[in-house]
C-alpha positions, 0 to 999 in steps of 0.5 A, spaced: 472 253 902 466 257 902 462 255 908 455 258 905 451 252 902 448 254 895 442 250 892 443 246 885 438 243 881 440 235 879 436 234 872 436 227 870 433 224 863 434 217 861 439 215 856 436 213 849 437 206 850 433 206 857 428 210 854 425 202 852 423 198 857 425 192 853 432 194 855 430 194 863 433 188 866 434 186 873 441 189 874 438 196 871 432 195 876 437 194 882 442 200 879 435 204 879 434 202 887 441 204 888 440 211 885 435 211 890 438 209 896 443 214 894 439 220 893 436 218 900 442 217 903 444 225 901 438 227 904 440 223 911 447 228 910 442 234 910 444 234 903 438 233 899 432 237 899 427 233 894 427 228 888 422 226 884 420 224 876 415 226 872 410 221 872 411 219 864 412 213 861 419 211 859 419 213 852 416 220 853 421 225 851 418 230 857 420 224 862 425 227 867 427 227 874 430 233 879 433 233 886 435 240 889 441 239 893 446 243 897 453 245 895 459 249 896 460 250 889 458 248 882 464 243 882 462 240 889 455 238 886 457 236 879 462 231 883 456 229 888 451 227 882 457 224 878 456 219 884 449 217 882 449 210 880 444 211 875 449 217 872 455 211 873 452 206 870 449 210 863 442 210 865 441 216 866 444 223 863 444 228 868 445 236 868 447 240 874 445 247 874 445 253 880 438 254 883 435 260 886 429 258 890 424 264 889 418 262 893 417 256 898 411 252 901 414 246 903 408 246 908 403 244 902 407 238 901 403 232 901 
């Protein structure tokens, strides 16, 4: 396996059912907390650079989340994200794409 790690961008969108807040249950909220814990653990393992989402309402068609991750290959990145509890539960639809970091100013994060 290639020892060099590469950046991948992980894009999440809510599946249509969960774009309506009326469909969110306690179980859905618990799964989202597991999703947050999962991403945080990737960070603890050195695999996650950052994650977040747009600050838009659930039903807004422009609402999405992203995570910048490190992996050796596209396959590894896809396998990593397939284990996300939100994806496994069908709450999130996901895409993983290679990402080329061109400019960074992480020192500006507040």
